[in-house]
Structure formats: C-alpha cells, structure tokens
VMD Tcl script that builds the backbone (N, CA, C; Angstrom):
set m [mol new atoms 354]
animate dup $m
set s [atomselect $m all]
$s set {name element resname resid chain x y z} {
  {N N MET 1 A -24.050 -10.371 13.294}
  {CA C MET 1 A -23.781 -10.699 11.910}
  {C C MET 1 A -22.561 -11.539 12.070}
  {N N ASP 2 A -22.837 -13.057 11.179}
  {CA C ASP 2 A -21.793 -13.999 11.254}
  {C C ASP 2 A -20.605 -13.591 10.503}
  {N N ASP 3 A -19.319 -14.247 10.331}
  {CA C ASP 3 A -18.260 -13.948 9.513}
  {C C ASP 3 A -18.842 -13.997 7.967}
  {N N GLN 4 A -19.370 -14.830 7.818}
  {CA C GLN 4 A -19.798 -15.246 6.234}
  {C C GLN 4 A -20.377 -14.208 5.793}
  {N N SER 5 A -21.581 -13.685 6.466}
  {CA C SER 5 A -22.408 -13.013 6.183}
  {C C SER 5 A -21.573 -11.315 5.902}
  {N N LEU 6 A -20.629 -11.191 6.824}
  {CA C LEU 6 A -19.913 -10.136 6.456}
  {C C LEU 6 A -19.047 -10.110 5.404}
  {N N TRP 7 A -18.365 -10.965 4.980}
  {CA C TRP 7 A -17.294 -11.102 3.923}
  {C C TRP 7 A -18.256 -11.079 2.735}
  {N N THR 8 A -19.550 -11.774 2.797}
  {CA C THR 8 A -20.128 -11.515 1.521}
  {C C THR 8 A -20.836 -10.190 1.284}
  {N N LEU 9 A -20.869 -9.261 2.223}
  {CA C LEU 9 A -21.421 -7.898 2.021}
  {C C LEU 9 A -20.022 -7.275 1.627}
  {N N ILE 10 A -18.840 -7.780 2.223}
  {CA C ILE 10 A -17.913 -7.043 1.756}
  {C C ILE 10 A -17.208 -7.191 0.362}
  {N N HIS 11 A -17.582 -8.425 0.106}
  {CA C HIS 11 A -17.091 -8.702 -1.553}
  {C C HIS 11 A -18.183 -7.952 -2.656}
  {N N ALA 12 A -19.344 -8.201 -2.034}
  {CA C ALA 12 A -20.314 -7.070 -2.576}
  {C C ALA 12 A -19.927 -5.867 -2.905}
  {N N ALA 13 A -19.891 -5.111 -1.850}
  {CA C ALA 13 A -19.514 -3.735 -1.901}
  {C C ALA 13 A -18.048 -3.497 -2.854}
  {N N TRP 14 A -17.272 -4.460 -2.687}
  {CA C TRP 14 A -16.004 -4.424 -3.552}
  {C C TRP 14 A -16.406 -4.425 -4.931}
  {N N ARG 15 A -16.895 -5.369 -5.421}
  {CA C ARG 15 A -17.661 -5.433 -6.913}
  {C C ARG 15 A -18.223 -4.309 -7.284}
  {N N ALA 16 A -18.970 -3.844 -6.322}
  {CA C ALA 16 A -19.951 -2.464 -6.964}
  {C C ALA 16 A -18.918 -1.378 -7.130}
  {N N ILE 17 A -17.700 -1.187 -6.463}
  {CA C ILE 17 A -16.893 0.058 -6.560}
  {C C ILE 17 A -15.646 -0.370 -7.259}
  {N N LEU 18 A -15.201 -1.320 -7.864}
  {CA C LEU 18 A -14.208 -1.813 -8.702}
  {C C LEU 18 A -14.244 -0.976 -10.006}
  {N N PRO 19 A -15.368 -0.970 -10.434}
  {CA C PRO 19 A -15.210 -0.220 -12.054}
  {C C PRO 19 A -14.810 1.142 -11.899}
  {N N ALA 20 A -15.191 1.892 -10.817}
  {CA C ALA 20 A -14.731 2.843 -10.509}
  {C C ALA 20 A -13.459 3.439 -9.777}
  {N N TYR 21 A -13.095 2.316 -9.064}
  {CA C TYR 21 A -12.007 2.493 -8.131}
  {C C TYR 21 A -10.633 2.082 -8.795}
  {N N GLU 22 A -10.590 1.096 -9.542}
  {CA C GLU 22 A -9.332 0.493 -10.287}
  {C C GLU 22 A -8.717 1.390 -11.122}
  {N N PRO 23 A -9.782 2.130 -12.137}
  {CA C PRO 23 A -8.902 3.098 -13.069}
  {C C PRO 23 A -8.516 4.002 -12.259}
  {N N LEU 24 A -9.132 4.564 -11.410}
  {CA C LEU 24 A -8.736 5.619 -10.662}
  {C C LEU 24 A -7.480 5.409 -9.936}
  {N N PHE 25 A -7.179 4.177 -9.657}
  {CA C PHE 25 A -5.976 4.006 -8.843}
  {C C PHE 25 A -5.056 3.832 -9.858}
  {N N GLU 26 A -5.149 3.064 -10.861}
  {CA C GLU 26 A -4.108 2.923 -11.730}
  {C C GLU 26 A -3.984 4.082 -12.314}
  {N N ARG 27 A -4.648 4.986 -12.664}
  {CA C ARG 27 A -4.225 6.269 -13.250}
  {C C ARG 27 A -3.342 7.080 -12.239}
  {N N PHE 28 A -4.035 7.211 -10.959}
  {CA C PHE 28 A -3.327 8.002 -10.100}
  {C C PHE 28 A -1.949 7.595 -9.947}
  {N N ALA 29 A -1.917 6.336 -9.613}
  {CA C ALA 29 A -0.043 5.638 -9.100}
  {C C ALA 29 A 0.733 6.096 -10.697}
  {N N ALA 30 A 0.113 5.934 -11.955}
  {CA C ALA 30 A 0.904 6.282 -13.137}
  {C C ALA 30 A 1.439 7.846 -13.100}
  {N N GLU 31 A 0.443 8.539 -12.526}
  {CA C GLU 31 A 0.462 9.904 -12.770}
  {C C GLU 31 A 1.882 10.294 -12.082}
  {N N ARG 32 A 1.894 9.880 -10.954}
  {CA C ARG 32 A 2.907 9.945 -9.883}
  {C C ARG 32 A 4.251 9.210 -9.889}
  {N N GLY 33 A 4.409 8.496 -10.653}
  {CA C GLY 33 A 5.520 7.251 -11.028}
  {C C GLY 33 A 5.674 6.434 -9.950}
  {N N LEU 34 A 4.528 6.088 -9.447}
  {CA C LEU 34 A 4.790 5.155 -8.268}
  {C C LEU 34 A 4.435 3.270 -8.700}
  {N N GLY 35 A 3.747 3.334 -9.747}
  {CA C GLY 35 A 2.913 2.127 -9.955}
  {C C GLY 35 A 2.006 1.815 -8.961}
  {N N THR 36 A 1.337 0.716 -9.295}
  {CA C THR 36 A 0.132 0.504 -8.569}
  {C C THR 36 A 0.922 -0.370 -7.276}
  {N N ARG 37 A 2.036 -1.058 -7.506}
  {CA C ARG 37 A 2.342 -1.630 -6.231}
  {C C ARG 37 A 3.065 -0.769 -5.366}
  {N N GLY 38 A 3.621 0.231 -5.562}
  {CA C GLY 38 A 3.958 1.436 -4.930}
  {C C GLY 38 A 3.224 2.150 -4.472}
  {N N LEU 39 A 1.802 2.442 -5.016}
  {CA C LEU 39 A 0.845 3.155 -4.305}
  {C C LEU 39 A 0.318 2.321 -3.290}
  {N N GLY 40 A -0.077 0.865 -3.343}
  {CA C GLY 40 A -0.549 -0.015 -2.669}
  {C C GLY 40 A 0.170 -0.319 -1.445}
  {N N TRP 41 A 1.632 0.061 -1.292}
  {CA C TRP 41 A 2.445 0.048 -0.211}
  {C C TRP 41 A 2.332 1.360 0.385}
  {N N LEU 42 A 2.145 2.466 -0.068}
  {CA C LEU 42 A 1.687 3.653 0.579}
  {C C LEU 42 A 0.723 3.377 1.261}
  {N N LEU 43 A -0.201 2.691 0.876}
  {CA C LEU 43 A -1.610 2.964 1.734}
  {C C LEU 43 A -1.706 1.768 2.574}
  {N N ALA 44 A -0.948 0.687 2.553}
  {CA C ALA 44 A -0.894 -0.329 3.350}
  {C C ALA 44 A -0.429 -0.161 4.413}
  {N N ALA 45 A 0.969 1.134 4.404}
  {CA C ALA 45 A 1.422 1.679 5.605}
  {C C ALA 45 A 0.263 2.070 6.553}
  {N N LEU 46 A -0.741 2.804 6.108}
  {CA C LEU 46 A -1.675 3.219 7.196}
  {C C LEU 46 A -1.874 2.418 8.065}
  {N N THR 47 A -1.953 1.022 7.823}
  {CA C THR 47 A -2.191 0.068 8.733}
  {C C THR 47 A -1.329 0.053 9.910}
  {N N PHE 48 A -0.001 0.549 9.730}
  {CA C PHE 48 A 0.887 0.191 10.618}
  {C C PHE 48 A 1.469 1.398 11.393}
  {N N GLU 49 A 1.202 2.590 10.712}
  {CA C GLU 49 A 1.712 3.762 11.303}
  {C C GLU 49 A 1.214 3.837 12.834}
  {N N PRO 50 A 1.781 4.404 13.600}
  {CA C PRO 50 A 3.208 5.066 13.383}
  {C C PRO 50 A 4.282 3.937 13.179}
  {N N GLU 51 A 4.189 2.860 13.172}
  {CA C GLU 51 A 5.395 1.977 13.227}
  {C C GLU 51 A 5.753 1.955 11.646}
  {N N SER 52 A 7.083 1.465 11.550}
  {CA C SER 52 A 7.588 1.444 9.924}
  {C C SER 52 A 6.878 0.004 9.408}
  {N N ILE 53 A 7.029 0.059 8.056}
  {CA C ILE 53 A 6.398 -1.023 7.397}
  {C C ILE 53 A 7.705 -2.265 7.039}
  {N N THR 54 A 7.597 -3.274 7.632}
  {CA C THR 54 A 8.712 -4.046 7.237}
  {C C THR 54 A 8.166 -5.471 6.854}
  {N N PRO 55 A 9.000 -6.146 6.272}
  {CA C PRO 55 A 8.354 -7.716 5.646}
  {C C PRO 55 A 7.811 -8.355 6.705}
  {N N GLU 56 A 8.270 -8.558 8.213}
  {CA C GLU 56 A 7.668 -9.263 9.020}
  {C C GLU 56 A 6.480 -8.441 9.620}
  {N N ARG 57 A 6.068 -7.421 9.516}
  {CA C ARG 57 A 4.709 -6.937 9.824}
  {C C ARG 57 A 3.658 -7.103 8.384}
  {N N LEU 58 A 4.400 -7.031 7.282}
  {CA C LEU 58 A 3.529 -7.441 6.189}
  {C C LEU 58 A 2.896 -8.792 6.526}
  {N N GLN 59 A 3.789 -9.607 7.055}
  {CA C GLN 59 A 3.379 -11.074 7.506}
  {C C GLN 59 A 2.046 -11.140 8.244}
  {N N VAL 60 A 1.838 -10.175 9.145}
  {CA C VAL 60 A 0.775 -10.278 9.773}
  {C C VAL 60 A -0.842 -10.171 9.043}
  {N N ARG 61 A -0.783 -9.439 7.904}
  {CA C ARG 61 A -1.629 -9.058 6.840}
  {C C ARG 61 A -1.587 -10.352 6.108}
  {N N GLY 62 A -0.599 -10.941 5.583}
  {CA C GLY 62 A -0.252 -11.753 4.667}
  {C C GLY 62 A 0.614 -13.033 5.395}
  {N N PRO 63 A -0.021 -14.040 6.123}
  {CA C PRO 63 A 0.814 -14.764 6.742}
  {C C PRO 63 A 1.551 -16.008 5.700}
  {N N TYR 64 A 1.050 -16.120 4.630}
  {CA C TYR 64 A 1.313 -17.412 3.493}
  {C C TYR 64 A 2.402 -16.686 2.555}
  {N N THR 65 A 2.883 -15.218 2.616}
  {CA C THR 65 A 3.850 -14.957 1.984}
  {C C THR 65 A 4.947 -14.816 2.735}
  {N N ALA 66 A 6.242 -15.103 2.009}
  {CA C ALA 66 A 7.545 -15.525 2.695}
  {C C ALA 66 A 8.089 -13.632 2.774}
  {N N ALA 67 A 8.640 -13.622 4.162}
  {CA C ALA 67 A 9.301 -12.450 4.267}
  {C C ALA 67 A 10.189 -11.952 3.362}
  {N N ASP 68 A 11.010 -12.694 2.671}
  {CA C ASP 68 A 11.749 -12.360 1.425}
  {C C ASP 68 A 11.194 -11.782 0.536}
  {N N ALA 69 A 9.764 -12.330 0.108}
  {CA C ALA 69 A 9.040 -12.025 -1.261}
  {C C ALA 69 A 8.514 -10.650 -0.810}
  {N N TYR 70 A 8.159 -10.217 0.619}
  {CA C TYR 70 A 7.634 -9.039 0.749}
  {C C TYR 70 A 8.880 -7.986 0.675}
  {N N LEU 71 A 10.120 -8.394 0.998}
  {CA C LEU 71 A 11.197 -7.494 1.187}
  {C C LEU 71 A 11.633 -7.220 -0.235}
  {N N LYS 72 A 11.627 -7.997 -1.500}
  {CA C LYS 72 A 11.685 -7.878 -2.815}
  {C C LYS 72 A 10.709 -7.002 -3.582}
  {N N GLU 73 A 9.598 -6.958 -3.058}
  {CA C GLU 73 A 8.727 -6.309 -3.335}
  {C C GLU 73 A 8.903 -4.672 -2.805}
  {N N LEU 74 A 9.177 -4.810 -1.864}
  {CA C LEU 74 A 9.312 -3.300 -1.098}
  {C C LEU 74 A 10.628 -2.669 -1.704}
  {N N LEU 75 A 11.410 -3.497 -1.859}
  {CA C LEU 75 A 12.896 -2.844 -2.780}
  {C C LEU 75 A 12.683 -3.089 -3.981}
  {N N THR 76 A 11.720 -3.346 -4.640}
  {CA C THR 76 A 11.319 -2.988 -6.269}
  {C C THR 76 A 10.746 -1.653 -6.135}
  {N N SER 77 A 9.649 -1.916 -5.429}
  {CA C SER 77 A 8.579 -0.806 -5.310}
  {C C SER 77 A 9.406 0.772 -5.074}
  {N N TYR 78 A 10.166 0.648 -4.447}
  {CA C TYR 78 A 11.029 2.135 -3.906}
  {C C TYR 78 A 12.282 2.196 -4.652}
  {N N ARG 79 A 12.336 1.352 -5.928}
  {CA C ARG 79 A 13.645 1.168 -6.540}
  {C C ARG 79 A 14.946 1.190 -5.940}
  {N N VAL 80 A 14.976 0.413 -4.937}
  {CA C VAL 80 A 16.235 0.383 -4.399}
  {C C VAL 80 A 17.066 -0.875 -4.896}
  {N N PRO 81 A 18.163 -0.447 -5.501}
  {CA C PRO 81 A 18.649 -1.327 -6.789}
  {C C PRO 81 A 19.027 -3.002 -6.074}
  {N N ASN 82 A 19.559 -3.048 -5.076}
  {CA C ASN 82 A 19.860 -4.384 -4.109}
  {C C ASN 82 A 19.834 -4.447 -2.871}
  {N N ARG 83 A 20.166 -5.374 -2.392}
  {CA C ARG 83 A 19.761 -5.741 -1.251}
  {C C ARG 83 A 21.066 -5.063 -0.180}
  {N N THR 84 A 22.246 -4.677 -0.877}
  {CA C THR 84 A 23.216 -3.883 -0.171}
  {C C THR 84 A 22.884 -2.476 -0.106}
  {N N ALA 85 A 21.994 -1.822 -0.926}
  {CA C ALA 85 A 21.775 -0.471 -0.702}
  {C C ALA 85 A 20.460 -0.663 0.389}
  {N N SER 86 A 21.033 -0.310 1.615}
  {CA C SER 86 A 19.693 -0.292 2.496}
  {C C SER 86 A 18.638 0.538 2.295}
  {N N PRO 87 A 17.381 0.026 2.625}
  {CA C PRO 87 A 16.048 0.751 2.761}
  {C C PRO 87 A 15.924 1.373 3.933}
  {N N ILE 88 A 16.563 1.144 4.867}
  {CA C ILE 88 A 16.501 1.753 6.305}
  {C C ILE 88 A 17.377 2.877 6.173}
  {N N CYS 89 A 16.622 4.200 6.722}
  {CA C CYS 89 A 17.148 5.344 6.792}
  {C C CYS 89 A 17.280 5.620 8.130}
  {N N SER 90 A 16.637 6.381 8.908}
  {CA C SER 90 A 16.794 6.420 10.521}
  {C C SER 90 A 15.784 6.046 11.378}
  {N N GLY 91 A 15.906 5.090 11.863}
  {CA C GLY 91 A 15.142 4.334 12.972}
  {C C GLY 91 A 14.128 3.303 12.339}
  {N N GLY 92 A 14.507 2.547 11.125}
  {CA C GLY 92 A 13.559 1.873 10.831}
  {C C GLY 92 A 13.412 1.694 9.499}
  {N N TRP 93 A 12.394 0.699 8.927}
  {CA C TRP 93 A 12.595 0.528 7.452}
  {C C TRP 93 A 11.437 1.236 6.947}
  {N N TYR 94 A 11.559 1.829 5.425}
  {CA C TYR 94 A 10.604 2.241 4.886}
  {C C TYR 94 A 9.884 3.667 5.034}
  {N N ARG 95 A 9.251 3.348 6.067}
  {CA C ARG 95 A 8.184 4.692 6.672}
  {C C ARG 95 A 9.157 5.792 6.600}
  {N N PRO 96 A 10.441 5.809 7.452}
  {CA C PRO 96 A 11.158 6.851 7.660}
  {C C PRO 96 A 11.864 7.352 6.512}
  {N N CYS 97 A 11.803 6.481 5.376}
  {CA C CYS 97 A 12.664 6.622 3.987}
  {C C CYS 97 A 11.712 7.416 3.008}
  {N N TRP 98 A 10.048 7.586 3.548}
  {CA C TRP 98 A 9.198 8.177 2.735}
  {C C TRP 98 A 9.294 9.674 2.976}
  {N N THR 99 A 9.255 10.625 2.182}
  {CA C THR 99 A 9.451 11.713 2.183}
  {C C THR 99 A 7.708 12.570 2.401}
  {N N ARG 100 A 8.171 13.673 2.789}
  {CA C ARG 100 A 6.584 14.310 2.628}
  {C C ARG 100 A 5.838 14.327 1.665}
  {N N ARG 101 A 6.233 13.977 0.185}
  {CA C ARG 101 A 5.728 14.134 -1.287}
  {C C ARG 101 A 4.858 12.636 -0.903}
  {N N HIS 102 A 5.418 11.378 -0.389}
  {CA C HIS 102 A 4.870 10.192 -0.400}
  {C C HIS 102 A 3.613 10.476 0.655}
  {N N ARG 103 A 3.621 11.051 1.802}
  {CA C ARG 103 A 2.807 11.231 2.674}
  {C C ARG 103 A 1.470 12.618 1.912}
  {N N ARG 104 A 1.759 13.082 0.994}
  {CA C ARG 104 A 1.149 14.209 0.258}
  {C C ARG 104 A 0.423 12.931 -0.631}
  {N N ILE 105 A 0.940 12.396 -1.516}
  {CA C ILE 105 A 0.298 11.531 -2.308}
  {C C ILE 105 A -0.973 10.682 -1.754}
  {N N ARG 106 A -0.447 10.018 -0.601}
  {CA C ARG 106 A -1.467 9.182 -0.264}
  {C C ARG 106 A -2.498 10.002 0.583}
  {N N GLY 107 A -2.170 11.064 1.022}
  {CA C GLY 107 A -3.721 11.782 1.600}
  {C C GLY 107 A -4.153 12.426 0.393}
  {N N CYS 108 A -3.869 12.850 -0.645}
  {CA C CYS 108 A -4.419 13.128 -2.014}
  {C C CYS 108 A -5.042 11.967 -2.406}
  {N N PHE 109 A -4.846 10.660 -2.614}
  {CA C PHE 109 A -5.487 9.667 -3.049}
  {C C PHE 109 A -6.644 9.483 -2.198}
  {N N VAL 110 A -6.596 9.434 -1.265}
  {CA C VAL 110 A -7.665 9.164 -0.244}
  {C C VAL 110 A -8.872 10.060 -0.491}
  {N N ARG 111 A -8.361 11.405 -0.632}
  {CA C ARG 111 A -9.475 12.409 -0.954}
  {C C ARG 111 A -10.160 12.154 -2.123}
  {N N VAL 112 A -9.105 11.983 -3.192}
  {CA C VAL 112 A -9.515 11.936 -4.573}
  {C C VAL 112 A -10.894 10.836 -4.699}
  {N N THR 113 A -10.134 9.586 -3.769}
  {CA C THR 113 A -10.969 8.187 -3.929}
  {C C THR 113 A -12.316 8.528 -3.250}
  {N N ALA 114 A -12.177 9.069 -2.074}
  {CA C ALA 114 A -13.471 9.294 -1.321}
  {C C ALA 114 A -14.553 10.320 -2.152}
  {N N SER 115 A -13.992 11.435 -2.913}
  {CA C SER 115 A -14.781 12.179 -3.908}
  {C C SER 115 A -15.256 11.381 -4.891}
  {N N CYS 116 A -14.519 10.657 -5.784}
  {CA C CYS 116 A -15.009 9.852 -6.848}
  {C C CYS 116 A -16.205 8.973 -6.295}
  {N N LEU 117 A -16.167 8.297 -5.538}
  {CA C LEU 117 A -16.982 7.187 -5.113}
  {C C LEU 117 A -18.061 7.709 -4.336}
  {N N SER 118 A -18.092 8.999 -3.940}
  {CA C SER 118 A -19.241 9.443 -3.118}
  {C C SER 118 A -20.582 9.634 -4.070}
}
mol reanalyze $m
mol bondsrecalc $m
mol representation Tube
mol addrep $m
C-alpha cells in the first residue's frame, strides 16, 4: 500500500470515530480537571515513554512548531505559573512530575475509549 492510500484510510477511520470520540475526550478531560490539552499531553507521553516529554522531543512529532511554543503549552497545561517555576522534577521534564493519578487517568481513558468505540 502506498502512503497516499494509507493516509486516505487513516482519515476515513478518523472521520468515522470522531463523532463518538470527541465528546468522550472532552467530557473525560473536563471531569478530571485536565482540559483537552492536558489530557492530550498525557496521551502524547505514551509516544516517548520511558523517556520524558520535552519541547525538543515534541518537535520530532511536529517539526514546524517552535520549541518555545511547546514549552508554553506544557507549562500552561500543567499549571506551572512561569518559566522560573521549573517543571523539572527528578531526572527530566514533565514525566517525572506526573503522579500515579496522571498514569491512572491515562490508563482509564484508554480503557474507556476502547470500550466506547468497540
């Protein structure tokens, strides 16, 4: 299968699940006080584990977004008030700062979504 055919299938699948997925995503994020961007970052972290999530790593996924823009998004999503309040905990960015609660939320979302869409 060529790339164009693959992307056509991916887009068709996304359009098919979006009416069920989007309200679920928004409700799930709101109920847990994360907002959609915060939940999105938790899910994006799956891509990078066991490494921590950093603006530079995010640029691998979205190379046309400046590292400073990703930094601002991460700081805002996790309510770090300013750049001097370091989001770095022990050993790296963001991931080490996430609590067991964040990991449970992420796992719960994956299960709820799988159940809803099956």
